[in-house]
N, C-alpha and C positions, 0 to 999 in steps of 0.2 A: 175056367179060361182057357181057348187055343194057345198054345206055342208056337208062335214060329218067327222065324231071325230075324223082326225087328222090335219084339217083345223082351220089356227087362223080365221077365221070368226065363227066357230062355236063353239071356246072356247070362245071370244066376247061375242057373242048373249046369251050363256049360262049362262056365268056370268052376263051379266048385266039384264038379266030373275031374274037370283035368289038375284041380289043386290036389285031389286027393290019390291020382295017381304020382306023384310029385315028381313028374320030370319037367325039369324047366325048356324041355326044347316043345312040349306038347301045350303047357300054359302059355311058351311064348303066340305059338301057333294056333293057339285057342283065340289068344288079346286081339291076333291080327285079321282075324278072320271076323271076328266078331264090329269091328272097328272099319271093318271095309263094307257089312254088308248094315249096319246098324245106321240109317242118314239123320236123327236129330239124336243127340247124346242129352238125357237130361240128368244133373249133378248128382242124383244119387245111385245114380247108374256107375258115372263116372269114379265116385269114391268108391263102391265096392269091386271095380274091375281092378285097380290097385290097392285094395287092404285084402282083398282073397286070395292071399300068396302063402298056403302052408307048405306049398314046396321048400319052400325057406327056411333055412335051420334059423331057431330061436335064436341062437348066437350070431348069426350075422346080418347088418340091416344091407338093405338096399333100396339103392338110389334111383329112380328112374331118370332118364335122359334124352328128352326128345328134340330132333332137328327136323331142318325138311333138307340139308346137304345130301347128295349122293356119297358110298362109302370111297369111292375113291379118291375125294375130296379133302384136302389138307386139314381143313379142319376138323372133319371126321376120323381121319388119323391121328390127332393131337387130341381129341376125345378119347378114342383108346388108350393113349399113353397117360393119363388124366385117371383113366380106370385104373392102370396097371400101378400106376403113382398110389393111390390112394389105399388100396390093398397089401401095396409092400408095407406104408405108413402103418395101418390098423393091424397088420397081421392076420388078412383075410377075415379081418370079422367086418369088413365096408367091404360092398362092392358097387360098380355101378353097370346097369341093364340099360344098352343102345337104340334109341328106337330109330335109326334115321329115313332120310328119304320120305318125309311127309307124311308116314304112318300115321302118327295120329292129329294131322290137320293142322295147316302153317302156321306163320309164326306167331301172329295175334292170338288164333285159336291154342296155341299151347300154351303164351304166358295167362290167356283165363285162366286154364287148366292148372295151374300153377298159381292162381290166387285163388284155390277152392282147394288145393291141396292134393290134387289126382296127380300130377306130375311134381318130381324133386327139382329138375332143373332142367334150363334150356337155353341154345343158342342164339340169338339173337340180333337183328344187324339195329344201330345205336336207332335207325330211322323209324324203326318199329317200335323199339320202348319209348321213342318218345312221344308218342298217343296216350302212353300209360305214367310216364314221367317226365312234365314236358322241360326241366332242362337239358335232357340229351337232346334238343332242339339244336342248339349251337349246333351239332355238326351237322345239320343240314346249310349252316355256310359254307357259298362257293371258292374255295380255293384259300379256306382255315388256315393248310397246311401245307407247306410245298413240298416235303416228304414225307415218308416214313418215319425217317431216322426223327424229323422234328417232330411229329405227333405221339411216338413216345416218347420223348422228352416231355414230352407234356401230360400223357394219361400216365405215366410213372412217376408223376409229382402230383401237387396239391389239386390242379384240376381233374383228374382221375381220381384222386381216391375223395374231392367232395363230392365228383358222380354215383360215383359206387356205394356213399353209404348213404344216398336217399333210396328212396321207395317203398319204406316199410310200414307207412300207412296204405299203400296198396297190396299190402304182403308180397315184396318184389325185393328182391337187394341184388345188388352187382357185385361176383365174386372175384372176376379178370377183365383184362380186354383181349381179343384175338386181331389179329390183323387182317384187314379186310382189303389192303390194297385202295387203289387210284379208282377212281370209277370213270370212266371213258365212252364217247361214243362209238357204235359202230351202225353200222347199215349193208342194208341189199343191194344196191345201185352205185352211187357217186360216191367218194369218199367225204367228211368232212376237213375242209383246210380252213377253215372260218368261220365265224359266227353267221356271215351271210348262205353260208353252206345248209343252214339247219332250219331257215326258213323254209315253211311249208312243208315240209317234213312231219308226219306220224310217227312220234319218237314214246316208245313202251317207257313209262318209269313207273318206282317204286307208288307204294298207295299213301305218298309222303308227302306234305302241302309244299316244302323248299322244293327238293325236285322238280316239283310241276311248274310251278312260277319260274323256277330257273329256265327252262325250254320254253316256257313262254314267252319271257322276256328275250332270249335269243329268236324268236320267233317262227320256234317249232310248234308245232302241234301235241302237247304231252296229253298221250294216254296211257293214264292207271291202267295196270292187268293184273292178275297174278303170274309169279315164274312160270308157273308149270303148264300154261297156255301161254307162252312165248313164242316156242318151236312151232307151234301150229300157225298162232297168227303173223309169224316170218313168211311162213312157204305159202301161206293164204295171200300175203302182200294185205293184210289187211294195217298192219303198220309197215314204216318205212323202215325202221331201224329201230335201236335200244340201246343203254347205257349202261354200262358193270366192270369190272377189272378183270382181269387179261385170266385166273383160274376158274372162272367162274364162266366167263366164255367158255374157254377150251372145254371144262368139263359137258358145259350144255349142251353142247355140239352146236350151239349156234354158228359156228362159221363154215359149214354145210349151206351155209345160206345168206350168211353175209362175208364177204368178202373183203370190206373193207373196216381200218381199224383206225384211229383216231386217239393218238393221247394228247388228248388236252387237258384230263385228268383233272375236271370240276368239282371233285369232290372226295373226300378221305373222309369214310364212315365206319367206324371200326365194331367190328362183333363185340357183343359183351355175353358174357357168360353169367346169368340171374340166378339163383334160387328164389325156393318158395320160404318165404320167413315162417308159413304153416309146416312145413317140412323142415328148417334146420332148429325150429325151437323144440323138436323132439330129440335133437340131439344131445350130447353130452357137451360139456366145454373142450373135453379130450378128442372126441369126435369132430365136431364144431373147426380145430385146431388141425387137425388132418386132412378134412377137406380142403381148407383155405392151400394149407402149403402146395396141396395135391393140383392145386386149380390153379397158383401161380407156376409151379412148375412147366405144367400143362400148358399156358398160354407162354413159355419164352422156345417150349417144344415146335408151337406152333409156327414162332416165329421163321424157324428154321425150315421146319416144311413148306411152308409156305413159297418161300425164296428160292428153293428147290422144286416144287412143283410147277413155279412160275416160268422159271431159266429152261425147263424143258417142255413147258405149254410153248413157250416163245419158239423153239425149236420145229416143234410138229406144226402149228399153225404155222409158218413160211413154207412147210412142203405141203400143206394142202391149198397152197397160194393166197393167201389173209396178205392180204397189202398191206404196209403199215405206215403210216401219215404221224407227222410232229410240227402240228403247227403250231403256231405262238399264243401260248395261253394267255399273255396279255391281252389280245382280243376278246378273249370269254371272258375273263376277270372284269377289266371292263364295262363289260355288258350288263355283268351280274352286279354289280355296287351296288347297284337299289335295294337289292332284297338281303348284302351285307349289311348295309345303313338304318334299316330295319329293324333286324333282329338282332342290332348292338343296342339298339332304344328299346328291348322290352326288359321289364323288370326283371323276372326270374331269370334273364340271362345276363345281366350285367354285371355282376360280381363274376361272372363263369369268364367273361372276355376279360376281365380285371388280371385272372390269376394266367392268360394264355404269354406263355414266352417264347 
């Protein structure tokens, strides 16, 4: 059989060679090379990639965590603290290897890797998770929460507990929530001061049904698109704008093209730290306890990191010439009430709406 960079045998031999060298750096380098070169992954190959790890001592359990954000993002920094806390609690018998910046695929792809046990944990938007666990669709309700504090008052109560407990039939389980702030519109040309300013504009949205319907209800042209493609789409005027939180707007450098950011705050969709139950079931009760405790502590750390990063981003964005506007949110809420009513009638969401406070 001829070995090339797209063949299973090539990947297997390269990883075996790297693992025998007993160098974590070399193993990670080889792993990243394979993910760049292989165009289509077979499940067996993925399992091989993440179980061939002779570099790790027998006493140490490795938790592999992949996400899509850059390393300077507050979410990544919180995940670094997650690893530090886990190592501290376990006395270095467990550690987390981080794969940021979409190295192992987009959010949906990484969730699928969790389902087959190739990745241990990921951080995803609740909007993406709703494609796997339908109850998370509740976060697609416009103006569900008026503030971050109200959102976490619910997430740290019965609503959040109910949601995190779901998903075991999909081989997924929530560990904790991270703050992802409020999503607002930003545009390349004119600002959005009212729903009529959305009319006719092509707005990039997540691949999320409720986000698409929300923009369309406002008169815009919702354009689902991969986040990695958005900068080029804005620069080439494929879309007129997008919607996201301030830290992501800043870290993505979309402000280089979009000079108008409108705080309409139409959605607050938290991030979720999700663990593969396939991986979770390999841990002892003590190891699971360490994992849960470390995750919870990282959630509290992330809120602080998020607030600090957001404050600094706002200052920098003003220096970069971004103009902020503060439209009347009630105008947007009234225009999207039909979406809220429809969601409240869905059988799988009725009990969750009842838990809201």
